[in-house]
A tleap script that builds the chain and sets N, CA, C and O, in Angstrom:
source leaprc.protein.ff14SB
mol = sequence {
  NMET ARG ASN LEU ARG LEU THR ALA GLY LEU
  ILE LEU ALA ALA CYS LEU SER ALA GLY ALA
  ALA ALA GLU LYS ASN SER ASN TYR VAL PRO
  ASP ALA ALA THR ALA GLU ARG ILE ALA GLU
  ALA VAL LEU THR ALA ARG TYR GLY GLN GLU
  ARG VAL GLY ALA GLN GLN PRO PHE VAL ALA
  THR ALA TYR LYS GLY TYR TRP ILE VAL GLU
  GLY SER LEU LYS GLN LYS PRO GLY GLU HIE
  ARG PRO GLY GLY GLY PHE GLY VAL TRP VAL
  ASN LYS ARG SER GLY CYS ILE ALA ASN MET
  VAL GLU GLN MET CLYS
}
set mol.1.N position { 49.361 1.066 5.436 }
set mol.1.CA position { 48.415 0.810 6.486 }
set mol.1.C position { 47.372 1.922 6.559 }
set mol.1.O position { 46.189 1.670 6.787 }
set mol.2.N position { 47.834 3.157 6.360 }
set mol.2.CA position { 46.930 4.295 6.417 }
set mol.2.C position { 45.891 4.212 5.300 }
set mol.2.O position { 44.720 4.517 5.526 }
set mol.3.N position { 46.305 3.802 4.094 }
set mol.3.CA position { 45.386 3.658 2.972 }
set mol.3.C position { 44.347 2.575 3.252 }
set mol.3.O position { 43.185 2.714 2.868 }
set mol.4.N position { 44.756 1.515 3.909 }
set mol.4.CA position { 43.842 0.431 4.239 }
set mol.4.C position { 42.755 0.922 5.209 }
set mol.4.O position { 41.576 0.619 5.026 }
set mol.5.N position { 43.160 1.683 6.244 }
set mol.5.CA position { 42.200 2.225 7.202 }
set mol.5.C position { 41.264 3.218 6.530 }
set mol.5.O position { 40.063 3.221 6.800 }
set mol.6.N position { 41.801 4.055 5.662 }
set mol.6.CA position { 40.985 5.030 4.952 }
set mol.6.C position { 39.961 4.325 4.063 }
set mol.6.O position { 38.789 4.701 4.042 }
set mol.7.N position { 40.404 3.308 3.334 }
set mol.7.CA position { 39.508 2.548 2.466 }
set mol.7.C position { 38.428 1.847 3.284 }
set mol.7.O position { 37.253 1.882 2.918 }
set mol.8.N position { 38.813 1.217 4.380 }
set mol.8.CA position { 37.842 0.533 5.242 }
set mol.8.C position { 36.838 1.533 5.813 }
set mol.8.O position { 35.646 1.235 5.900 }
set mol.9.N position { 37.306 2.699 6.197 }
set mol.9.CA position { 36.415 3.735 6.722 }
set mol.9.C position { 35.429 4.220 5.682 }
set mol.9.O position { 34.253 4.421 5.983 }
set mol.10.N position { 35.901 4.409 4.455 }
set mol.10.CA position { 35.018 4.840 3.375 }
set mol.10.C position { 33.974 3.777 3.046 }
set mol.10.O position { 32.811 4.100 2.804 }
set mol.11.N position { 34.384 2.528 3.038 }
set mol.11.CA position { 33.444 1.436 2.771 }
set mol.11.C position { 32.389 1.364 3.880 }
set mol.11.O position { 31.202 1.201 3.600 }
set mol.12.N position { 32.821 1.486 5.119 }
set mol.12.CA position { 31.897 1.465 6.252 }
set mol.12.C position { 30.905 2.627 6.167 }
set mol.12.O position { 29.707 2.439 6.381 }
set mol.13.N position { 31.396 3.811 5.858 }
set mol.13.CA position { 30.521 4.981 5.735 }
set mol.13.C position { 29.507 4.792 4.607 }
set mol.13.O position { 28.338 5.148 4.756 }
set mol.14.N position { 29.948 4.240 3.489 }
set mol.14.CA position { 29.051 4.002 2.359 }
set mol.14.C position { 27.974 2.991 2.714 }
set mol.14.O position { 26.812 3.164 2.348 }
set mol.15.N position { 28.354 1.941 3.423 }
set mol.15.CA position { 27.381 0.914 3.835 }
set mol.15.C position { 26.351 1.488 4.799 }
set mol.15.O position { 25.158 1.216 4.669 }
set mol.16.N position { 26.803 2.272 5.754 }
set mol.16.CA position { 25.877 2.878 6.712 }
set mol.16.C position { 24.934 3.858 6.013 }
set mol.16.O position { 23.745 3.912 6.326 }
set mol.17.N position { 25.460 4.616 5.085 }
set mol.17.CA position { 24.639 5.572 4.336 }
set mol.17.C position { 23.609 4.845 3.480 }
set mol.17.O position { 22.451 5.260 3.425 }
set mol.18.N position { 24.008 3.781 2.821 }
set mol.18.CA position { 23.084 3.006 1.984 }
set mol.18.C position { 22.014 2.358 2.837 }
set mol.18.O position { 20.854 2.304 2.428 }
set mol.19.N position { 22.370 1.868 4.000 }
set mol.19.CA position { 21.396 1.251 4.897 }
set mol.19.C position { 20.373 2.250 5.376 }
set mol.19.O position { 19.192 1.919 5.480 }
set mol.20.N position { 20.793 3.461 5.670 }
set mol.20.CA position { 19.866 4.505 6.125 }
set mol.20.C position { 18.927 4.898 4.994 }
set mol.20.O position { 17.740 5.120 5.233 }
set mol.21.N position { 19.430 4.988 3.775 }
set mol.21.CA position { 18.588 5.345 2.637 }
set mol.21.C position { 17.573 4.245 2.348 }
set mol.21.O position { 16.418 4.536 2.038 }
set mol.22.N position { 17.987 3.002 2.447 }
set mol.22.CA position { 17.073 1.891 2.206 }
set mol.22.C position { 15.987 1.855 3.267 }
set mol.22.O position { 14.832 1.574 2.949 }
set mol.23.N position { 16.326 2.130 4.512 }
set mol.23.CA position { 15.336 2.139 5.589 }
set mol.23.C position { 14.361 3.288 5.406 }
set mol.23.O position { 13.168 3.135 5.666 }
set mol.24.N position { 14.852 4.435 4.963 }
set mol.24.CA position { 14.007 5.601 4.783 }
set mol.24.C position { 12.966 5.363 3.689 }
set mol.24.O position { 11.836 5.833 3.817 }
set mol.25.N position { 13.309 4.658 2.636 }
set mol.25.CA position { 12.424 4.409 1.500 }
set mol.25.C position { 12.009 2.942 1.420 }
set mol.25.O position { 11.968 2.371 0.330 }
set mol.26.N position { 11.702 2.331 2.554 }
set mol.26.CA position { 11.437 0.898 2.562 }
set mol.26.C position { 10.033 0.530 2.110 }
set mol.26.O position { 9.780 -0.641 1.829 }
set mol.27.N position { 9.111 1.482 2.029 }
set mol.27.CA position { 7.746 1.171 1.629 }
set mol.27.C position { 7.527 1.484 0.154 }
set mol.27.O position { 7.683 2.628 -0.275 }
set mol.28.N position { 7.165 0.463 -0.618 }
set mol.28.CA position { 6.842 0.671 -2.016 }
set mol.28.C position { 5.458 1.289 -2.171 }
set mol.28.O position { 5.154 1.878 -3.208 }
set mol.29.N position { 4.618 1.159 -1.143 }
set mol.29.CA position { 3.288 1.766 -1.145 }
set mol.29.C position { 3.297 2.810 -0.033 }
set mol.29.O position { 2.914 2.507 1.097 }
set mol.30.N position { 3.728 4.037 -0.336 }
set mol.30.CA position { 3.988 5.023 0.704 }
set mol.30.C position { 2.759 5.725 1.271 }
set mol.30.O position { 2.819 6.287 2.365 }
set mol.31.N position { 1.631 5.698 0.529 }
set mol.31.CA position { 0.486 6.468 1.016 }
set mol.31.C position { -0.833 5.796 0.633 }
set mol.31.O position { -0.864 4.845 -0.148 }
set mol.32.N position { -1.918 6.316 1.203 }
set mol.32.CA position { -3.249 5.751 1.001 }
set mol.32.C position { -3.684 5.829 -0.463 }
set mol.32.O position { -4.306 4.894 -0.969 }
set mol.33.N position { -3.370 6.918 -1.144 }
set mol.33.CA position { -3.785 7.076 -2.540 }
set mol.33.C position { -3.180 5.984 -3.430 }
set mol.33.O position { -3.854 5.465 -4.320 }
set mol.34.N position { -1.930 5.642 -3.194 }
set mol.34.CA position { -1.279 4.580 -3.969 }
set mol.34.C position { -1.939 3.239 -3.683 }
set mol.34.O position { -2.192 2.463 -4.605 }
set mol.35.N position { -2.221 2.961 -2.413 }
set mol.35.CA position { -2.889 1.708 -2.039 }
set mol.35.C position { -4.267 1.611 -2.688 }
set mol.35.O position { -4.661 0.540 -3.150 }
set mol.36.N position { -4.995 2.716 -2.724 }
set mol.36.CA position { -6.323 2.728 -3.343 }
set mol.36.C position { -6.245 2.427 -4.832 }
set mol.36.O position { -7.094 1.709 -5.358 }
set mol.37.N position { -5.240 2.963 -5.522 }
set mol.37.CA position { -5.084 2.698 -6.956 }
set mol.37.C position { -4.729 1.233 -7.215 }
set mol.37.O position { -5.219 0.631 -8.170 }
set mol.38.N position { -3.882 0.666 -6.366 }
set mol.38.CA position { -3.529 -0.750 -6.512 }
set mol.38.C position { -4.768 -1.616 -6.322 }
set mol.38.O position { -5.030 -2.522 -7.113 }
set mol.39.N position { -5.533 -1.329 -5.260 }
set mol.39.CA position { -6.741 -2.105 -4.985 }
set mol.39.C position { -7.743 -1.989 -6.128 }
set mol.39.O position { -8.351 -2.982 -6.529 }
set mol.40.N position { -7.914 -0.785 -6.647 }
set mol.40.CA position { -8.851 -0.581 -7.753 }
set mol.40.C position { -8.452 -1.409 -8.979 }
set mol.40.O position { -9.305 -2.020 -9.623 }
set mol.41.N position { -7.174 -1.426 -9.294 }
set mol.41.CA position { -6.701 -2.184 -10.459 }
set mol.41.C position { -6.955 -3.682 -10.284 }
set mol.41.O position { -7.413 -4.348 -11.212 }
set mol.42.N position { -6.661 -4.203 -9.105 }
set mol.42.CA position { -6.834 -5.632 -8.852 }
set mol.42.C position { -8.318 -6.004 -8.836 }
set mol.42.O position { -8.715 -7.018 -9.409 }
set mol.43.N position { -9.128 -5.181 -8.179 }
set mol.43.CA position { -10.564 -5.459 -8.108 }
set mol.43.C position { -11.231 -5.366 -9.473 }
set mol.43.O position { -12.105 -6.172 -9.790 }
set mol.44.N position { -10.831 -4.392 -10.284 }
set mol.44.CA position { -11.414 -4.236 -11.616 }
set mol.44.C position { -11.106 -5.451 -12.477 }
set mol.44.O position { -11.972 -5.915 -13.219 }
set mol.45.N position { -9.904 -5.967 -12.393 }
set mol.45.CA position { -9.531 -7.158 -13.160 }
set mol.45.C position { -10.358 -8.368 -12.727 }
set mol.45.O position { -10.683 -9.231 -13.542 }
set mol.46.N position { -10.692 -8.423 -11.453 }
set mol.46.CA position { -11.416 -9.590 -10.920 }
set mol.46.C position { -12.936 -9.467 -11.057 }
set mol.46.O position { -13.602 -10.433 -11.431 }
set mol.47.N position { -13.490 -8.284 -10.756 }
set mol.47.CA position { -14.944 -8.130 -10.666 }
set mol.47.C position { -15.566 -7.240 -11.736 }
set mol.47.O position { -16.789 -7.205 -11.870 }
set mol.48.N position { -14.757 -6.530 -12.491 }
set mol.48.CA position { -15.274 -5.674 -13.552 }
set mol.48.C position { -15.466 -4.237 -13.103 }
set mol.48.O position { -15.676 -3.956 -11.923 }
set mol.49.N position { -15.387 -3.329 -14.079 }
set mol.49.CA position { -15.444 -1.896 -13.807 }
set mol.49.C position { -16.777 -1.474 -13.195 }
set mol.49.O position { -16.804 -0.612 -12.317 }
set mol.50.N position { -17.876 -2.063 -13.642 }
set mol.50.CA position { -19.192 -1.645 -13.148 }
set mol.50.C position { -19.350 -1.914 -11.645 }
set mol.50.O position { -19.790 -1.034 -10.906 }
set mol.51.N position { -18.999 -3.108 -11.195 }
set mol.51.CA position { -19.121 -3.440 -9.764 }
set mol.51.C position { -18.149 -2.633 -8.914 }
set mol.51.O position { -18.496 -2.178 -7.824 }
set mol.52.N position { -16.942 -2.459 -9.412 }
set mol.52.CA position { -15.929 -1.711 -8.650 }
set mol.52.C position { -16.300 -0.236 -8.601 }
set mol.52.O position { -16.177 0.397 -7.553 }
set mol.53.N position { -16.747 0.311 -9.710 }
set mol.53.CA position { -17.133 1.713 -9.761 }
set mol.53.C position { -18.292 2.039 -8.824 }
set mol.53.O position { -18.392 3.157 -8.319 }
set mol.54.N position { -19.165 1.062 -8.594 }
set mol.54.CA position { -20.307 1.274 -7.704 }
set mol.54.C position { -19.886 1.439 -6.247 }
set mol.54.O position { -20.658 1.959 -5.441 }
set mol.55.N position { -18.673 1.006 -5.895 }
set mol.55.CA position { -18.214 1.084 -4.509 }
set mol.55.C position { -17.151 2.157 -4.295 }
set mol.55.O position { -16.460 2.154 -3.276 }
set mol.56.N position { -17.023 3.060 -5.240 }
set mol.56.CA position { -16.065 4.149 -5.056 }
set mol.56.C position { -16.734 5.297 -4.334 }
set mol.56.O position { -17.943 5.464 -4.490 }
set mol.57.N position { -16.047 6.081 -3.574 }
set mol.57.CA position { -14.593 6.115 -3.433 }
set mol.57.C position { -14.085 5.029 -2.481 }
set mol.57.O position { -14.793 4.596 -1.571 }
set mol.58.N position { -12.850 4.604 -2.712 }
set mol.58.CA position { -12.201 3.660 -1.815 }
set mol.58.C position { -11.568 4.421 -0.657 }
set mol.58.O position { -11.179 5.580 -0.799 }
set mol.59.N position { -11.469 3.759 0.482 }
set mol.59.CA position { -10.869 4.363 1.666 }
set mol.59.C position { -9.776 3.424 2.159 }
set mol.59.O position { -10.039 2.255 2.443 }
set mol.60.N position { -8.548 3.930 2.261 }
set mol.60.CA position { -7.413 3.130 2.738 }
set mol.60.C position { -7.054 3.544 4.153 }
set mol.60.O position { -6.972 4.731 4.468 }
set mol.61.N position { -6.842 2.547 4.997 }
set mol.61.CA position { -6.467 2.764 6.389 }
set mol.61.C position { -5.192 1.985 6.673 }
set mol.61.O position { -5.086 0.812 6.315 }
set mol.62.N position { -4.228 2.627 7.314 }
set mol.62.CA position { -2.975 1.947 7.671 }
set mol.62.C position { -3.230 1.040 8.879 }
set mol.62.O position { -3.844 1.454 9.863 }
set mol.63.N position { -2.751 -0.191 8.788 }
set mol.63.CA position { -2.848 -1.139 9.900 }
set mol.63.C position { -1.600 -2.000 9.891 }
set mol.63.O position { -1.402 -2.818 8.993 }
set mol.64.N position { -0.759 -1.808 10.898 }
set mol.64.CA position { 0.523 -2.510 11.005 }
set mol.64.C position { 1.290 -2.344 9.704 }
set mol.64.O position { 1.572 -1.210 9.316 }
set mol.65.N position { 1.641 -3.421 9.015 }
set mol.65.CA position { 2.430 -3.336 7.789 }
set mol.65.C position { 1.591 -3.336 6.526 }
set mol.65.O position { 2.104 -3.618 5.443 }
set mol.66.N position { 0.294 -3.020 6.649 }
set mol.66.CA position { -0.617 -3.104 5.506 }
set mol.66.C position { -1.441 -1.835 5.356 }
set mol.66.O position { -1.609 -1.054 6.293 }
set mol.67.N position { -1.950 -1.661 4.137 }
set mol.67.CA position { -3.021 -0.713 3.875 }
set mol.67.C position { -4.264 -1.566 3.693 }
set mol.67.O position { -4.263 -2.481 2.869 }
set mol.68.N position { -5.317 -1.291 4.437 }
set mol.68.CA position { -6.580 -1.986 4.246 }
set mol.68.C position { -7.467 -1.030 3.452 }
set mol.68.O position { -7.842 0.042 3.928 }
set mol.69.N position { -7.789 -1.445 2.238 }
set mol.69.CA position { -8.577 -0.609 1.336 }
set mol.69.C position { -9.991 -1.184 1.282 }
set mol.69.O position { -10.184 -2.364 0.987 }
set mol.70.N position { -10.976 -0.331 1.571 }
set mol.70.CA position { -12.368 -0.760 1.582 }
set mol.70.C position { -13.176 0.034 0.565 }
set mol.70.O position { -12.930 1.217 0.331 }
set mol.71.N position { -14.139 -0.644 -0.026 }
set mol.71.CA position { -15.081 0.034 -0.896 }
set mol.71.C position { -16.117 0.756 -0.052 }
set mol.71.O position { -16.297 0.439 1.124 }
set mol.72.N position { -16.800 1.728 -0.648 }
set mol.72.CA position { -17.842 2.481 0.050 }
set mol.72.C position { -19.199 2.092 -0.515 }
set mol.72.O position { -19.391 2.064 -1.731 }
set mol.73.N position { -20.129 1.796 0.368 }
set mol.73.CA position { -21.486 1.479 -0.068 }
set mol.73.C position { -22.311 2.758 -0.046 }
set mol.73.O position { -22.205 3.568 0.875 }
set mol.74.N position { -23.133 2.921 -1.074 }
set mol.74.CA position { -23.972 4.117 -1.163 }
set mol.74.C position { -25.175 3.944 -0.245 }
set mol.74.O position { -25.867 2.928 -0.306 }
set mol.75.N position { -25.422 4.935 0.605 }
set mol.75.CA position { -26.567 4.927 1.505 }
set mol.75.C position { -27.735 5.678 0.861 }
set mol.75.O position { -28.816 5.124 0.657 }
set mol.76.N position { -27.493 6.927 0.554 }
set mol.76.CA position { -28.459 7.804 -0.114 }
set mol.76.C position { -27.708 8.468 -1.255 }
set mol.76.O position { -26.478 8.420 -1.274 }
set mol.77.N position { -28.385 9.076 -2.189 }
set mol.77.CA position { -27.666 9.754 -3.273 }
set mol.77.C position { -26.631 10.751 -2.734 }
set mol.77.O position { -26.959 11.658 -1.969 }
set mol.78.N position { -25.395 10.562 -3.148 }
set mol.78.CA position { -24.313 11.448 -2.724 }
set mol.78.C position { -23.696 11.105 -1.389 }
set mol.78.O position { -22.751 11.775 -0.974 }
set mol.79.N position { -24.186 10.094 -0.700 }
set mol.79.CA position { -23.675 9.717 0.623 }
set mol.79.C position { -23.043 8.328 0.552 }
set mol.79.O position { -23.673 7.381 0.081 }
set mol.80.N position { -21.806 8.205 1.015 }
set mol.80.CA position { -21.078 6.939 0.987 }
set mol.80.C position { -20.631 6.576 2.392 }
set mol.80.O position { -20.311 7.450 3.198 }
set mol.81.N position { -20.612 5.282 2.679 }
set mol.81.CA position { -20.133 4.802 3.969 }
set mol.81.C position { -19.104 3.705 3.710 }
set mol.81.O position { -19.422 2.704 3.068 }
set mol.82.N position { -17.862 3.882 4.206 }
set mol.82.CA position { -16.856 2.833 4.016 }
set mol.82.C position { -17.266 1.543 4.733 }
set mol.82.O position { -17.906 1.577 5.785 }
set mol.83.N position { -16.893 0.432 4.155 }
set mol.83.CA position { -17.141 -0.872 4.775 }
set mol.83.C position { -18.350 -1.563 4.165 }
set mol.83.O position { -19.219 -0.921 3.575 }
set mol.84.N position { -18.390 -2.877 4.316 }
set mol.84.CA position { -19.486 -3.666 3.791 }
set mol.84.C position { -19.292 -4.112 2.356 }
set mol.84.O position { -20.021 -4.975 1.868 }
set mol.85.N position { -18.321 -3.535 1.682 }
set mol.85.CA position { -18.067 -3.883 0.290 }
set mol.85.C position { -16.732 -4.598 0.147 }
set mol.85.O position { -16.304 -5.340 1.032 }
set mol.86.N position { -16.090 -4.360 -0.979 }
set mol.86.CA position { -14.801 -4.987 -1.251 }
set mol.86.C position { -13.776 -4.609 -0.192 }
set mol.86.O position { -13.846 -3.531 0.398 }
set mol.87.N position { -12.827 -5.504 0.041 }
set mol.87.CA position { -11.717 -5.222 0.937 }
set mol.87.C position { -10.446 -5.827 0.382 }
set mol.87.O position { -10.436 -6.974 -0.063 }
set mol.88.N position { -9.365 -5.048 0.409 }
set mol.88.CA position { -8.074 -5.503 -0.104 }
set mol.88.C position { -6.991 -5.105 0.892 }
set mol.88.O position { -6.921 -3.949 1.311 }
set mol.89.N position { -6.142 -6.068 1.273 }
set mol.89.CA position { -4.987 -5.804 2.135 }
set mol.89.C position { -3.771 -5.691 1.225 }
set mol.89.O position { -3.411 -6.642 0.531 }
set mol.90.N position { -3.144 -4.524 1.235 }
set mol.90.CA position { -1.963 -4.263 0.406 }
set mol.90.C position { -0.755 -4.136 1.328 }
set mol.90.O position { -0.748 -3.298 2.230 }
set mol.91.N position { 0.262 -4.957 1.108 }
set mol.91.CA position { 1.487 -4.908 1.906 }
set mol.91.C position { 2.225 -3.609 1.600 }
set mol.91.O position { 2.524 -3.317 0.442 }
set mol.92.N position { 2.522 -2.821 2.652 }
set mol.92.CA position { 3.198 -1.533 2.463 }
set mol.92.C position { 4.588 -1.683 1.869 }
set mol.92.O position { 4.983 -0.890 1.014 }
set mol.93.N position { 5.329 -2.679 2.306 }
set mol.93.CA position { 6.729 -2.825 1.883 }
set mol.93.C position { 6.860 -3.372 0.468 }
set mol.93.O position { 7.716 -2.916 -0.290 }
set mol.94.N position { 6.019 -4.350 0.097 }
set mol.94.CA position { 6.202 -5.008 -1.194 }
set mol.94.C position { 5.188 -4.590 -2.254 }
set mol.94.O position { 5.454 -4.713 -3.450 }
set mol.95.N position { 4.031 -4.098 -1.824 }
set mol.95.CA position { 2.970 -3.781 -2.771 }
set mol.95.C position { 2.144 -4.993 -3.146 }
set mol.95.O position { 1.231 -4.886 -3.965 }
set mol.96.N position { 2.444 -6.147 -2.562 }
set mol.96.CA position { 1.713 -7.380 -2.859 }
set mol.96.C position { 0.350 -7.372 -2.168 }
set mol.96.O position { 0.170 -6.759 -1.115 }
set mol.97.N position { -0.592 -8.059 -2.780 }
set mol.97.CA position { -1.917 -8.217 -2.193 }
set mol.97.C position { -1.851 -9.375 -1.208 }
set mol.97.O position { -1.534 -10.502 -1.587 }
set mol.98.N position { -2.152 -9.097 0.058 }
set mol.98.CA position { -2.115 -10.131 1.083 }
set mol.98.C position { -3.448 -10.852 1.187 }
set mol.98.O position { -3.493 -12.042 1.500 }
set mol.99.N position { -4.540 -10.130 0.924 }
set mol.99.CA position { -5.869 -10.718 1.026 }
set mol.99.C position { -6.830 -9.854 0.233 }
set mol.99.O position { -6.641 -8.642 0.124 }
set mol.100.N position { -7.869 -10.482 -0.326 }
set mol.100.CA position { -8.884 -9.751 -1.059 }
set mol.100.C position { -10.216 -10.432 -0.781 }
set mol.100.O position { -10.353 -11.639 -0.978 }
set mol.101.N position { -11.201 -9.657 -0.321 }
set mol.101.CA position { -12.524 -10.218 -0.029 }
set mol.101.C position { -13.584 -9.433 -0.784 }
set mol.101.O position { -13.407 -8.256 -1.099 }
set mol.102.N position { -14.681 -10.105 -1.064 }
set mol.102.CA position { -15.772 -9.470 -1.798 }
set mol.102.C position { -16.648 -8.637 -0.875 }
set mol.102.O position { -17.283 -7.679 -1.315 }
set mol.103.N position { -16.682 -9.001 0.406 }
set mol.103.CA position { -17.517 -8.249 1.339 }
set mol.103.C position { -16.829 -8.153 2.695 }
set mol.103.O position { -16.566 -9.165 3.344 }
set mol.104.N position { -16.542 -6.921 3.112 }
set mol.104.CA position { -15.991 -6.681 4.449 }
set mol.104.C position { -17.131 -6.699 5.450 }
set mol.104.O position { -18.259 -6.323 5.131 }
set mol.105.N position { -16.829 -7.137 6.656 }
set mol.105.CA position { -17.869 -7.149 7.692 }
set mol.105.C position { -17.781 -5.926 8.539 }
set mol.105.O position { -18.574 -5.758 9.465 }
savepdb mol mol.pdb
quit
């Protein structure tokens, strides 16, 4: 009986530990830089390097369970303003693209 309780306790502890580790690392897209790279890859495949390169740098903003990545439009030489260009919603947990638009408003 003692071995059964010990085994059950060890299994319970292992399950709780695994659950905590999974919760801690639940986002496959952990930061803005990763989201920006994902968006760049998807946009380049769809629109080409020249159009995508014209809207860099990309800016990622966390919103609920997503990273919203926006292209930057050039105002003057050396000056960029986020918004008005490409927009990509990247799911933080899965890394999947939820939405992609050619022009953000």
